[in-house]
C-alpha positions, 0 to 999 in steps of 0.5 A: 351058431358057431362060437365065433359068430356068437362072440361077434353077435355079442360084440355087436350088441355091446356096440349098439348099447354103447352107441345108445349111451353115447347119443343119450348123453349118458356117456362118461369118459371117467367111468368108461376108462376106470376099468376097476369101477362097477359102472355099466360103462366100465363093465361094458368095456371089460366085456368088449375087451374080453370078447375081442381078445377071444376073437383074436385068439381064435383067428390066430389059432385058425391061421396057425399064427401067434400074437 
């Protein structure tokens, strides 16, 4: 599996987990948006953002463009 495919796989797993939390009623917007928090939601958001940034950087590198 390529690095890009692995990042997408991880992002999909995170998205599925987020949907589970949201549908179960465990979603807490304050926890989600508190990036300094150590809650599962805050960690989730940070992880997803880091993976998304890596994926965007890889796409730019492939096309020779810049952010």
